[in-house]
VOPAGU-2260 file (C-alpha; in pm, 1 decimal, decimal comma):
REM VOPAGU-2260
SITE   aa  ch    i         X         Y         Z
SITE  UNK   A    0   21008,0   26696,6   12808,9
SITE  UNK   A    1   21343,7   26916,6   12746,5
SITE  UNK   A    2   21276,3   27224,5   12575,6
SITE  UNK   A    3   21564,8   27179,7   12323,2
SITE  UNK   A    4   21442,7   26945,1   12048,6
SITE  UNK   A    5   21741,1   26737,9   11884,4
SITE  UNK   A    6   21750,6   26679,4   11478,2
SITE  UNK   A    7   21945,0   26403,3   11421,1
SITE  UNK   A    8   22097,4   26337,5   11032,5
SITE  UNK   A    9   22161,7   26004,4   10994,7
SITE  UNK   A   10   21916,7   25698,8   11103,1
SITE  UNK   A   11   22219,7   25428,5   11082,9
SITE  UNK   A   12   22329,4   25244,8   11392,8
SITE  UNK   A   13   22485,9   25516,7   11600,0
SITE  UNK   A   14   22194,9   25748,6   11516,7
SITE  UNK   A   15   21944,1   25519,0   11563,7
SITE  UNK   A   16   22117,5   25407,6   11922,9
SITE  UNK   A   17   22167,9   25787,5   11999,0
SITE  UNK   A   18   21778,3   25839,5   11935,4
SITE  UNK   A   19   21652,7   25580,5   12189,1
SITE  UNK   A   20   21895,1   25719,0   12445,8
SITE  UNK   A   21   21811,1   26065,6   12378,8
SITE  UNK   A   22   21433,8   25998,5   12405,7
SITE  UNK   A   23   21476,9   25764,4   12704,1
SITE  UNK   A   24   21623,0   26066,5   12861,7
SITE  UNK   A   25   21300,7   26296,1   12803,7
SITE  UNK   A   26   21427,3   26470,1   12467,0
SITE  UNK   A   27   21222,6   26534,8   12176,0
SITE  UNK   A   28   21404,8   26364,2   11867,4
SITE  UNK   A   29   21355,0   26372,2   11506,2
SITE  UNK   A   30   21569,8   26116,7   11290,4
SITE  UNK   A   31   21641,8   26228,9   10888,2
SITE  UNK   A   32   21753,2   25941,5   10682,6
SITE  UNK   A   33   21827,9   25976,3   10318,4
SITE  UNK   A   34   21749,0   25617,3   10284,0
SITE  UNK   A   35   21425,4   25422,5   10275,1
SITE  UNK   A   36   21304,9   25262,5   10581,7
SITE  UNK   A   37   21505,3   24922,1   10589,1
SITE  UNK   A   38   21222,9   24773,5   10722,6
SITE  UNK   A   39   21020,6   24802,1   10457,4
SITE  UNK   A   40   21232,5   24852,8   10163,2
SITE  UNK   A   41   21507,5   24562,6   10277,6
SITE  UNK   A   42   21867,0   24689,4   10375,1
SITE  UNK   A   43   22021,4   24860,4   10133,1
SITE  UNK   A   44   22403,3   24741,5   10159,7
SITE  UNK   A   45   22681,2   24895,8   10027,1
SITE  UNK   A   46   22881,4   24851,7   10324,7
SITE  UNK   A   47   22976,7   24538,1   10500,1
SITE  UNK   A   48   22683,3   24332,7   10604,9
SITE  UNK   A   49   22852,3   24193,5   10918,8
SITE  UNK   A   50   23020,7   24354,5   11194,3
SITE  UNK   A   51   23216,8   24246,0   11510,4
SITE  UNK   A   52   23042,6   24345,1   11827,9
SITE  UNK   A   53   23239,7   24352,9   12168,2
SITE  UNK   A   54   23226,2   24512,2   12495,5
SITE  UNK   A   55   23249,6   24881,9   12451,2
SITE  UNK   A   56   22926,3   24826,7   12203,9
SITE  UNK   A   57   22754,4   24578,7   12418,6
SITE  UNK   A   58   22829,9   24834,5   12743,5
SITE  UNK   A   59   22603,4   25087,9   12525,1
SITE  UNK   A   60   22335,4   24821,5   12441,7
SITE  UNK   A   61   22321,8   24707,2   12781,4
SITE  UNK   A   62   22242,6   25094,7   12879,5
SITE  UNK   A   63   21922,5   25065,9   12653,5
SITE  UNK   A   64   21817,4   24733,0   12751,3
SITE  UNK   A   65   21917,1   24587,7   12408,0
SITE  UNK   A   66   22211,9   24373,2   12436,2
SITE  UNK   A   67   22031,7   24051,7   12540,0
SITE  UNK   A   68   21799,7   24117,3   12198,9
SITE  UNK   A   69   22119,6   24191,5   12007,7
SITE  UNK   A   70   22314,3   23881,9   12129,3
SITE  UNK   A   71   22032,0   23618,0   12054,9
SITE  UNK   A   72   22029,3   23751,7   11676,6
SITE  UNK   A   73   22444,0   23717,7   11682,0
SITE  UNK   A   74   22757,6   23423,5   11624,1
SITE  UNK   A   75   22990,9   23409,4   11911,8
SITE  UNK   A   76   23377,3   23412,9   11775,0
SITE  UNK   A   77   23660,6   23269,3   12033,1
SITE  UNK   A   78   23894,2   23394,5   11825,6
SITE  UNK   A   79   24122,8   23417,1   11470,8
SITE  UNK   A   80   24151,9   23098,1   11277,7
SITE  UNK   A   81   24453,0   23125,9   11075,9
SITE  UNK   A   82   24479,4   22887,3   10765,9
SITE  UNK   A   83   24781,5   22846,2   10595,0
SITE  UNK   A   84   24908,0   22800,2   10224,6
SITE  UNK   A   85   24897,0   22411,4   10315,5
SITE  UNK   A   86   24538,9   22412,6   10443,7
SITE  UNK   A   87   24629,9   22383,1   10809,7
SITE  UNK   A   88   24456,4   22587,0   11063,6
SITE  UNK   A   89   24490,4   22698,9   11405,6
SITE  UNK   A   90   24257,9   22905,0   11637,2
SITE  UNK   A   91   24459,7   23192,2   11831,8
SITE  UNK   A   92   24213,7   23313,1   12086,5
SITE  UNK   A   93   24098,5   23667,9   12124,9
SITE  UNK   A   94   24084,0   23654,9   12533,5
SITE  UNK   A   95   24192,6   23390,5   12817,1
SITE  UNK   A   96   23818,7   23213,2   12783,3
SITE  UNK   A   97   23468,2   23205,3   12669,2
SITE  UNK   A   98   23441,9   23511,2   12891,3
SITE  UNK   A   99   23601,6   23718,8   12634,5
SITE  UNK   A  100   23453,2   23683,9   12275,8
SITE  UNK   A  101   23318,8   23893,2   12013,4
SITE  UNK   A  102   23013,0   23876,2   11822,6
SITE  UNK   A  103   22908,1   23850,6   11427,6
SITE  UNK   A  104   22610,3   24036,5   11381,7
SITE  UNK   A  105   22417,3   24142,3   11059,7
SITE  UNK   A  106   22451,8   24496,7   11020,1
SITE  UNK   A  107   22086,5   24498,8   10879,1
SITE  UNK   A  108   21908,5   24284,6   11153,8
SITE  UNK   A  109   22091,0   24520,9   11412,4
SITE  UNK   A  110   21936,5   24843,0   11233,3
SITE  UNK   A  111   21601,9   24735,8   11231,6
SITE  UNK   A  112   21644,3   24646,3   11568,3
SITE  UNK   A  113   21763,8   24987,2   11679,5
SITE  UNK   A  114   21498,2   25162,3   11473,9
SITE  UNK   A  115   21237,0   24982,5   11649,6
SITE  UNK   A  116   21356,1   24993,5   11970,0
SITE  UNK   A  117   21425,2   25408,9   11924,8
SITE  UNK   A  118   21096,4   25446,4   11792,7
SITE  UNK   A  119   20925,1   25237,2   12100,4
SITE  UNK   A  120   21136,7   25537,6   12323,8
SITE  UNK   A  121   20968,6   25792,3   12136,3
SITE  UNK   A  122   21209,1   25917,8   11854,4
SITE  UNK   A  123   21053,5   26036,6   11535,6
SITE  UNK   A  124   21213,1   25894,9   11193,3
SITE  UNK   A  125   21208,6   26045,3   10828,4
SITE  UNK   A  126   21329,4   25854,9   10614,0
SITE  UNK   A  127   21381,2   25882,4   10226,6
SITE  UNK   A  128   21517,6   26291,1   10344,0
SITE  UNK   A  129   21829,4   26397,1   10255,2
SITE  UNK   A  130   21990,0   26679,3   10419,0
SITE  UNK   A  131   22092,2   26925,8   10109,4
SITE  UNK   A  132   22165,0   27286,3   10267,9
SITE  UNK   A  133   22176,4   27405,6   10641,8
SITE  UNK   A  134   22123,5   27771,1   10742,2
SITE  UNK   A  135   22323,8   27743,2   11077,3
SITE  UNK   A  136   22253,3   28091,6   11170,5
SITE  UNK   A  137   21895,2   28053,9   11149,7
SITE  UNK   A  138   21919,0   27711,7   11274,7
SITE  UNK   A  139   21703,8   27562,0   10943,9
SITE  UNK   A  140   21758,2   27248,4   10734,7
SITE  UNK   A  141   21627,7   27173,3   10360,7
SITE  UNK   A  142   21570,1   26825,6   10316,8
SITE  UNK   A  143   21500,2   26667,8    9980,8
SITE  UNK   A  144   21324,2   26338,5    9930,6
SITE  UNK   A  145   21335,3   26047,0    9678,2
SITE  UNK   A  146   21158,6   26235,5    9394,6
SITE  UNK   A  147   21382,5   26540,5    9457,0
SITE  UNK   A  148   21125,0   26798,2    9608,7
SITE  UNK   A  149   21285,0   26986,6    9887,3
SITE  UNK   A  150   21067,5   27117,6   10226,7
SITE  UNK   A  151   21268,9   27344,2   10486,6
SITE  UNK   A  152   21232,6   27271,9   10843,8
SITE  UNK   A  153   21330,1   27455,5   11184,8
SITE  UNK   A  154   21649,1   27249,4   11297,9
SITE  UNK   A  155   21687,1   27276,7   11682,8
SITE  UNK   A  156   21980,1   27137,2   11816,6
SITE  UNK   A  157   22184,4   26949,9   11485,8
SITE  UNK   A  158   22372,1   26628,8   11550,4
SITE  UNK   A  159   22511,0   26430,7   11252,3
SITE  UNK   A  160   22528,0   26055,1   11277,6
SITE  UNK   A  161   22489,7   25996,7   10873,6
SITE  UNK   A  162   22869,8   25802,3   10825,7
SITE  UNK   A  163   23170,1   25889,3   10659,1
SITE  UNK   A  164   23035,4   26077,9   10350,9
SITE  UNK   A  165   22835,2   26280,4   10591,7
SITE  UNK   A  166   22615,3   26569,8   10436,9
SITE  UNK   A  167   22615,3   26783,2   10804,7
SITE  UNK   A  168   22981,2   26790,0   10786,2
SITE  UNK   A  169   22990,9   26916,5   10428,9
SITE  UNK   A  170   22754,7   27163,1   10543,5
SITE  UNK   A  171   22935,2   27252,3   10890,4
SITE  UNK   A  172   23277,5   27278,5   10689,7
SITE  UNK   A  173   23133,8   27518,2   10432,8
SITE  UNK   A  174   22990,2   27729,0   10693,8
SITE  UNK   A  175   23358,6   27693,1   10896,8
SITE  UNK   A  176   23637,4   27487,4   10771,8
SITE  UNK   A  177   23701,5   27145,2   11038,0
SITE  UNK   A  178   24017,7   27123,8   10941,8
SITE  UNK   A  179   23922,2   26749,5   10763,6
SITE  UNK   A  180   24179,1   26524,8   10630,9
SITE  UNK   A  181   24093,8   26187,8   10483,4
SITE  UNK   A  182   24396,4   25949,1   10476,0
SITE  UNK   A  183   24315,4   25670,1   10212,6
SITE  UNK   A  184   24428,6   25309,9   10240,4
SITE  UNK   A  185   24563,7   25206,0    9906,1
SITE  UNK   A  186   24399,1   24891,4    9963,3
SITE  UNK   A  187   24036,1   24793,8    9841,2
SITE  UNK   A  188   23793,4   24520,6    9974,5
SITE  UNK   A  189   23540,7   24244,0    9773,8
SITE  UNK   A  190   23273,4   24092,4    9952,0
SITE  UNK   A  191   23177,7   23730,0    9853,1
SITE  UNK   A  192   23004,0   23439,9   10037,3
SITE  UNK   A  193   23046,8   23070,4   10157,6
SITE  UNK   A  194   22694,3   22954,8   10177,4
SITE  UNK   A  195   22558,7   22717,4   10455,1
SITE  UNK   A  196   22693,9   22357,5   10443,8
SITE  UNK   A  197   22373,8   22191,9   10326,3
SITE  UNK   A  198   22396,5   22372,3   10001,6
SITE  UNK   A  199   22796,4   22239,5    9917,9
SITE  UNK   A  200   22852,0   21918,7    9796,1
SITE  UNK   A  201   23023,6   21698,5   10062,7
SITE  UNK   A  202   23327,7   21628,3    9873,1
SITE  UNK   A  203   23441,3   22006,2    9940,1
SITE  UNK   A  204   23405,6   21980,1   10331,7
SITE  UNK   A  205   23705,1   21961,3   10513,1
SITE  UNK   A  206   23628,0   21661,8   10743,3
SITE  UNK   A  207   23593,3   21783,5   11081,3
SITE  UNK   A  208   23630,1   22177,6   10958,8
SITE  UNK   A  209   23243,7   22280,2   11022,8
SITE  UNK   A  210   22936,3   22169,4   11244,7
SITE  UNK   A  211   22592,6   22241,9   11310,6
SITE  UNK   A  212   22509,3   22293,5   10913,4
SITE  UNK   A  213   22812,9   22553,5   10907,1
SITE  UNK   A  214   23085,6   22517,6   10594,7
SITE  UNK   A  215   23358,8   22617,9   10834,9
SITE  UNK   A  216   23403,6   22598,2   11236,5
SITE  UNK   A  217   23149,6   22872,4   11284,2
SITE  UNK   A  218   23281,9   23019,2   11619,7
SITE  UNK   A  219   23569,4   23231,0   11486,7
SITE  UNK   A  220   23707,9   23484,9   11236,6
SITE  UNK   A  221   23878,6   23281,7   10977,5
SITE  UNK   A  222   24179,2   23459,6   10838,7
SITE  UNK   A  223   24379,7   23346,0   10527,8
SITE  UNK   A  224   24681,6   23592,3   10574,0
SITE  UNK   A  225   24953,2   23657,3   10266,8
SITE  UNK   A  226   25183,8   23909,9   10373,3
SITE  UNK   A  227   25034,7   24225,4   10140,6
SITE  UNK   A  228   24679,9   24099,9   10128,4
SITE  UNK   A  229   24416,5   23851,9   10292,5
SITE  UNK   A  230   24065,2   23716,5   10302,7
SITE  UNK   A  231   23880,8   23688,0   10627,8
SITE  UNK   A  232   23543,1   23498,6   10688,3
SITE  UNK   A  233   23282,2   23623,1   10938,7
SITE  UNK   A  234   22978,1   23335,9   11068,5
SITE  UNK   A  235   22629,2   23437,5   11028,0
SITE  UNK   A  236   22314,9   23313,4   11190,7
SITE  UNK   A  237   22180,9   23173,6   10870,5
SITE  UNK   A  238   22526,7   22973,9   10883,7
SITE  UNK   A  239   22677,8   23112,3   10559,4
SITE  UNK   A  240   22965,8   23284,5   10586,6
SITE  UNK   A  241   23045,9   23668,3   10457,6
SITE  UNK   A  242   23403,8   23665,2   10309,1
SITE  UNK   A  243   23601,8   23971,3   10233,1
SITE  UNK   A  244   23896,6   23985,0   10037,2
SITE  UNK   A  245   24141,7   24279,1   10077,0
SITE  UNK   A  246   24398,7   24333,4    9821,5
SITE  UNK   A  247   24597,3   24641,7    9695,6
SITE  UNK   A  248   24377,4   24851,3    9435,4
SITE  UNK   A  249   24627,2   24915,8    9214,7
SITE  UNK   A  250   24972,5   24801,7    9095,4
SITE  UNK   A  251   25138,8   24467,5    9037,0
SITE  UNK   A  252   25011,3   24148,1    9086,3
SITE  UNK   A  253   24811,4   24078,7    9279,5
SITE  UNK   A  254   24575,8   24376,3    9299,3
SITE  UNK   A  255   24225,5   24458,7    9235,5
SITE  UNK   A  256   24359,7   24619,7    8916,1
SITE  UNK   A  257   24510,6   24287,8    8790,5
SITE  UNK   A  258   24169,7   24087,4    8847,2
SITE  UNK   A  259   23959,5   24234,8    8533,2
SITE  UNK   A  260   23717,5   23981,7    8592,4
SITE  UNK   A  261   23583,1   23667,2    8776,2
SITE  UNK   A  262   23793,3   23443,5    8558,9
SITE  UNK   A  263   24102,7   23610,9    8659,3
SITE  UNK   A  264   23992,6   23615,7    8999,9
SITE  UNK   A  265   23928,8   23247,5    8998,8
SITE  UNK   A  266   24261,2   23168,6    8879,3
SITE  UNK   A  267   24422,5   23369,7    9153,4
SITE  UNK   A  268   24200,9   23203,6    9439,1
SITE  UNK   A  269   24303,6   22898,6    9305,1
SITE  UNK   A  270   24672,1   23000,0    9335,8
SITE  UNK   A  271   24672,6   23144,8    9686,6
SITE  UNK   A  272   24351,5   23036,3    9848,1
SITE  UNK   A  273   24317,2   22659,0    9689,6
SITE  UNK   A  274   24081,9   22542,4    9973,4
SITE  UNK   A  275   23841,2   22878,7    9993,9
SITE  UNK   A  276   23740,4   22874,1    9629,5
SITE  UNK   A  277   23532,2   22548,8    9649,0
SITE  UNK   A  278   23337,7   22672,6    9950,6
SITE  UNK   A  279   23181,5   22995,8    9712,8
SITE  UNK   A  280   22995,9   22809,5    9445,8
SITE  UNK   A  281   22859,6   23194,0    9373,7
SITE  UNK   A  282   23205,8   23338,9    9322,2
SITE  UNK   A  283   23202,0   23418,1    8957,6
SITE  UNK   A  284   22841,6   23575,9    9022,5
SITE  UNK   A  285   22967,3   23783,4    9363,6
SITE  UNK   A  286   23291,9   23888,0    9236,7
SITE  UNK   A  287   23133,3   24034,7    8938,3
SITE  UNK   A  288   22826,4   24216,8    9089,3
SITE  UNK   A  289   22982,3   24336,7    9466,2
SITE  UNK   A  290   23162,5   24641,8    9398,5
SITE  UNK   A  291   23533,5   24744,3    9523,4
SITE  UNK   A  292   23472,3   24888,1    9827,5
SITE  UNK   A  293   23736,6   25188,7    9927,8
SITE  UNK   A  294   23871,6   25234,1   10281,3
SITE  UNK   A  295   24039,4   25557,0   10472,0
SITE  UNK   A  296   24070,8   25705,9   10824,1
SITE  UNK   A  297   23909,9   26030,1   10860,3
SITE  UNK   A  298   24019,0   26299,8   11084,5
SITE  UNK   A  299   23891,8   26648,5   11186,1
SITE  UNK   A  300   24017,7   26920,1   11416,2
SITE  UNK   A  301   23670,3   27017,5   11495,3
SITE  UNK   A  302   23400,6   26828,1   11524,9
SITE  UNK   A  303   23145,9   27071,2   11619,6
SITE  UNK   A  304   23017,9   27437,0   11547,2
SITE  UNK   A  305   22991,7   27591,3   11903,1
SITE  UNK   A  306   22624,5   27484,2   12021,5
SITE  UNK   A  307   22472,8   27455,6   11700,9
SITE  UNK   A  308   22576,6   27165,2   11523,0
SITE  UNK   A  309   22785,0   26819,6   11621,6
SITE  UNK   A  310   22944,6   26509,0   11458,7
SITE  UNK   A  311   22917,1   26167,0   11618,6
SITE  UNK   A  312   23072,5   25838,4   11493,1
SITE  UNK   A  313   23191,6   25782,4   11154,4
SITE  UNK   A  314   23084,2   26132,3   11051,9
SITE  UNK   A  315   23402,2   26263,7   11300,9
SITE  UNK   A  316   23610,6   25976,5   11296,6
SITE  UNK   A  317   23584,5   25712,3   11021,0
SITE  UNK   A  318   23840,9   25418,2   11067,2
SITE  UNK   A  319   23973,6   25106,7   10887,2
SITE  UNK   A  320   23742,8   24825,4   11000,5
SITE  UNK   A  321   24056,1   24584,7   11092,5
SITE  UNK   A  322   24013,2   24595,9   11492,3
SITE  UNK   A  323   23612,4   24582,7   11453,4
SITE  UNK   A  324   23623,2   24874,3   11691,1
SITE  UNK   A  325   23396,2   25152,7   11416,5
SITE  UNK   A  326   23042,7   25036,9   11553,9
SITE  UNK   A  327   23181,2   24985,7   11878,0
SITE  UNK   A  328   23362,3   25303,7   11884,5
SITE  UNK   A  329   23050,6   25490,5   11745,4
SITE  UNK   A  330   22817,6   25302,8   11989,6
SITE  UNK   A  331   23071,8   25441,1   12288,8
SITE  UNK   A  332   23014,2   25798,1   12146,4
SITE  UNK   A  333   22676,6   25799,7   12232,5
SITE  UNK   A  334   22684,9   25691,7   12575,6
SITE  UNK   A  335   22890,0   25983,8   12649,8
SITE  UNK   A  336   22700,3   26239,7   12469,1
SITE  UNK   A  337   22370,9   26110,9   12587,9
SITE  UNK   A  338   22501,8   26165,1   12953,2
SITE  UNK   A  339   22636,2   26470,9   12849,6
SITE  UNK   A  340   22372,8   26616,6   12716,4
SITE  UNK   A  341   22130,5   26487,2   13011,1
SITE  UNK   A  342   22343,5   26660,4   13286,8
SITE  UNK   A  343   22361,7   26972,1   13107,1
SITE  UNK   A  344   22072,7   27031,6   12881,0
SITE  UNK   A  345   22166,6   27444,5   12858,6
SITE  UNK   A  346   22497,7   27494,2   12743,8
SITE  UNK   A  347   22531,1   27306,2   12410,9
SITE  UNK   A  348   22821,3   27439,5   12309,7
SITE  UNK   A  349   23018,2   27363,5   12648,5
SITE  UNK   A  350   22865,1   26969,0   12606,3
SITE  UNK   A  351   22997,6   26957,3   12248,2
SITE  UNK   A  352   23355,0   27086,4   12333,6
SITE  UNK   A  353   23383,2   26848,8   12645,3
SITE  UNK   A  354   23250,9   26574,6   12434,9
SITE  UNK   A  355   23502,0   26648,5   12146,1
SITE  UNK   A  356   23769,4   26652,1   12417,6
SITE  UNK   A  357   23692,1   26295,9   12602,6
SITE  UNK   A  358   23643,2   26146,8   12265,5
SITE  UNK   A  359   23867,4   26280,7   12043,4
SITE  UNK   A  360   24216,8   26139,0   12183,4
SITE  UNK   A  361   24064,8   25800,1   12186,3
SITE  UNK   A  362   23896,2   25811,2   11828,3
SITE  UNK   A  363   24263,2   25907,2   11743,0
SITE  UNK   A  364   24401,9   25613,2   11912,1
SITE  UNK   A  365   24162,2   25329,1   11774,4
SITE  UNK   A  366   24224,5   25494,0   11420,2
SITE  UNK   A  367   24580,9   25414,7   11444,4
SITE  UNK   A  368   24561,0   25061,0   11625,1
SITE  UNK   A  369   24273,7   24953,9   11341,6
SITE  UNK   A  370   24558,4   25081,1   11061,6
SITE  UNK   A  371   24841,1   24846,5   11254,8
SITE  UNK   A  372   24573,4   24549,1   11330,9
SITE  UNK   A  373   24535,8   24530,8   10943,1
SITE  UNK   A  374   24965,7   24451,0   10913,9
SITE  UNK   A  375   24894,0   24198,9   11216,4
SITE  UNK   A  376   24608,7   24015,8   11055,5
SITE  UNK   A  377   24730,4   23996,4   10701,2
SITE  UNK   A  378   25118,4   23926,8   10825,7
SITE  UNK   A  379   25224,2   23875,2   11191,4
SITE  UNK   A  380   24969,9   23647,3   11258,4
SITE  UNK   A  381   25187,5   23415,2   11072,4
SITE  UNK   A  382   25507,3   23552,3   11186,8
SITE  UNK   A  383   25717,8   23309,0   11450,1
SITE  UNK   A  384   25878,4   23663,1   11660,9
SITE  UNK   A  385   25459,7   23735,2   11671,9
SITE  UNK   A  386   25380,0   23451,5   11835,7
SITE  UNK   A  387   25639,9   23448,1   12050,2
SITE  UNK   A  388   25546,8   23775,1   12156,5
SITE  UNK   A  389   25189,7   23650,0   12204,1
SITE  UNK   A  390   25297,7   23333,6   12394,4
SITE  UNK   A  391   25509,8   23532,5   12652,2
SITE  UNK   A  392   25247,8   23801,9   12661,9
SITE  UNK   A  393   24991,3   23487,4   12768,3
SITE  UNK   A  394   25227,3   23355,5   13036,2
SITE  UNK   A  395   25308,9   23714,6   13176,1
SITE  UNK   A  396   24902,5   23795,2   13199,0
SITE  UNK   A  397   24857,5   23466,5   13370,7
SITE  UNK   A  398   25132,7   23541,3   13604,5
SITE  UNK   A  399   25072,7   23937,0   13667,9
SITE  UNK   A  400   24728,8   24035,2   13576,3
SITE  UNK   A  401   24744,7   24343,3   13739,1
SITE  UNK   A  402   25046,2   24475,9   13551,6
SITE  UNK   A  403   25011,0   24314,4   13200,4
SITE  UNK   A  404   24701,6   24240,6   12977,6
SITE  UNK   A  405   24746,1   24247,0   12616,0
SITE  UNK   A  406   24645,2   24586,5   12427,6
SITE  UNK   A  407   24381,2   24345,6   12183,7
SITE  UNK   A  408   24227,9   24256,1   12510,0
SITE  UNK   A  409   24225,8   24619,8   12651,6
SITE  UNK   A  410   24055,4   24735,1   12341,0
SITE  UNK   A  411   23802,3   24480,8   12302,6
SITE  UNK   A  412   23692,0   24357,3   12652,3
SITE  UNK   A  413   23731,3   24645,0   12857,7
SITE  UNK   A  414   23629,6   24996,8   12901,8
SITE  UNK   A  415   23980,7   25146,5   12922,5
SITE  UNK   A  416   24029,9   25443,3   12724,5
SITE  UNK   A  417   24140,2   25359,8   12374,1
SITE  UNK   A  418   24414,7   25636,5   12441,8
SITE  UNK   A  419   24507,4   25434,9   12747,5
SITE  UNK   A  420   24504,0   25111,7   12561,2
SITE  UNK   A  421   24752,5   25238,2   12296,4
SITE  UNK   A  422   25018,6   25401,1   12547,0
SITE  UNK   A  423   24999,8   25105,4   12764,3
SITE  UNK   A  424   25023,1   24865,7   12498,1
SITE  UNK   A  425   25340,7   25049,4   12360,9
SITE  UNK   A  426   25507,9   25026,3   12712,9
SITE  UNK   A  427   25443,5   24667,3   12719,3
SITE  UNK   A  428   25532,3   24571,0   12394,5
SITE  UNK   A  429   25892,9   24742,3   12424,8
SITE  UNK   A  430   25950,9   24565,3   12761,4
SITE  UNK   A  431   25852,1   24246,3   12550,2
SITE  UNK   A  432   26094,6   24312,7   12261,8
SITE  UNK   A  433   26331,7   24356,6   12538,7
SITE  UNK   A  434   26300,9   24027,7   12685,4
SITE  UNK   A  435   26286,5   23811,4   12382,5
SITE  UNK   A  436   26607,8   24034,0   12272,5
SITE  UNK   A  437   26784,5   23867,1   12566,5
SITE  UNK   A  438   26621,2   23544,1   12563,4
SITE  UNK   A  439   26450,5   23461,7   12184,9
SITE  UNK   A  440   26304,7   23103,4   12303,7
SITE  UNK   A  441   26019,9   23190,5   12511,2
SITE  UNK   A  442   26069,0   22832,4   12668,8
SITE  UNK   A  443   26380,1   22935,7   12844,8
SITE  UNK   A  444   26263,4   23276,5   12970,4
SITE  UNK   A  445   26261,0   23301,6   13366,5
SITE  UNK   A  446   25928,4   23403,5   13374,4
SITE  UNK   A  447   25938,5   23509,4   13775,4
SITE  UNK   A  448   26236,6   23738,3   13644,3
SITE  UNK   A  449   26044,7   23919,3   13359,6
SITE  UNK   A  450   25705,6   23950,8   13569,9
SITE  UNK   A  451   25937,4   24152,6   13824,8
SITE  UNK   A  452   26046,6   24374,9   13561,1
SITE  UNK   A  453   25725,1   24466,0   13417,4
SITE  UNK   A  454   25593,5   24528,1   13814,1
SITE  UNK   A  455   25920,3   24742,7   13860,9
SITE  UNK   A  456   25882,0   24916,8   13538,0
SITE  UNK   A  457   25520,1   24975,0   13502,2
SITE  UNK   A  458   25222,0   25082,1   13685,5
SITE  UNK   A  459   24942,6   24872,7   13798,7
SITE  UNK   A  460   24633,8   24819,5   13537,8
SITE  UNK   A  461   24345,1   25071,1   13618,8
SITE  UNK   A  462   24053,7   24900,1   13775,5
SITE  UNK   A  463   23941,3   24676,9   13517,1
SITE  UNK   A  464   23550,3   24698,9   13378,9
SITE  UNK   A  465   23400,1   24380,9   13234,6
SITE  UNK   A  466   23048,4   24380,1   13134,7
C-alpha cells in the first residue's frame, strides 16, 4: 500500500472515478462528500440529470473495467436531430457511421455505479461531510456533518473534486490566491420533460417520429435552434426525454426575465416551439418548480498548492455544457493524475505541477470550443453556409482521412489533445472558408484539387486512437 494516504473532497462523478483508480493502484483513499449517500437518500439534483458520454470518458471507464456496465445503462445518440419552425427535422450525424456516436447517461445512475466500484476497490466514503476549513501548514481539515457538528482530521494528500463551487478551491485561494476568473454566460437554462410515449395521447405523437416507446426518435440529441436561444432534448433509458431550454437570463423578450410564470412560458412555447409543448403534459409544473440554472466558465492560473493540495475536474476548470465534454474532460483528468501519482509517489509537488502542465492548455481549449459550440447549436446548424462547410468537410474526410477530420470528431471520438483539436480545427476551417469563397456551391468544387490544397498545406493528422 502507498505510504501517502489521499484525502479526496467530493464524491461526485470525477471524485468517485478517481477514488477507484487510486485505490486500484494501492493508495489508501478517503472521500468526503457534503451530500448524503445517493444510494440511500436518492440522487439530489440541482444539475442536469443526464450527460453525454463520449470517447474520452469511455476510455477512462474502460481503464477501470466499467465501460460495458455504463453503456448498458445508456442510450446511443447518432447525431443532432435538428427541428425547424415548420415541424420538419433532419439528422446531422456526429461521426461517419455508428462507430462514432455519443451516449446519453443518467448522472444519478452513473454516480451510483462509480461509488459502488470505488468502494469495491477499497476507497472509503464519508457522506454528509462538508469541508469548512483547511490548515494547509498542519495538513488538517475540519468537516461539518448535516447537523453542523464539526470534527478535525489529518488530511494527508488533499485533492479537490468538489465541482464548480469547490470548498477546497475557496480554502486554497484564501491561503494563496489562485488567479481565479469566472466568466458567466448571460444565458440560463431550465429543465423540462417529455414522458414516455405510453403516457401521451396518440394525437400528439407525430407519425413515424418515435419508436420503442419514445415520443421522439430515441437515438439522437434533438435541437430546436432559434438563433439566440434553443431547446434540446436528450433521451433517457426510461423512454423519456430531458428537455432543456437555454435562454438569455435578462433583457427584452425572449428571456427568462420576460417569462415570469408557466402561463407566459406556455404562450412562448406555443409560438416558438409549437410541436414541442404538446409532448410535455407536466410543462406548467416543471416550469414552476425547476430552478433556472446558471452557466459560467472557470479559469485558474494555479491548480495546486505545491504538493499539498490539487484541484481536478470542474473544481479546476468548469465549462459550459455545449460540447458535452465537461464530464469527459474530468474523466480524462483522472486517468492522467492517477498515472502520474502511481509513477512518482514521493514528489507530489512535481506530480501536481506536471498534471497542470499537461491538462491546463487542454482545459482552456475545450472551454473555448464549448462556448463556440453553443453558437453552432443554437444558430449555425440551420445556416446554409455552415451546412455547406459541413458538406465539404465530409467529402474531404472521405477523400483524405489522413489530413482532414472535422473538429467535432477530433474532440468527441479520439484522444487527440483538446488543444490540438482547437488549433487543427482553426487551420482546417480557414482552408474551407477559402474554398467556399472561391466556389460557394459545394457541388461545383473540384474535390481532388481541394484535397491537394489540404495535403500540401497541413501536416498529416497524428495517429488516431479510437476505443
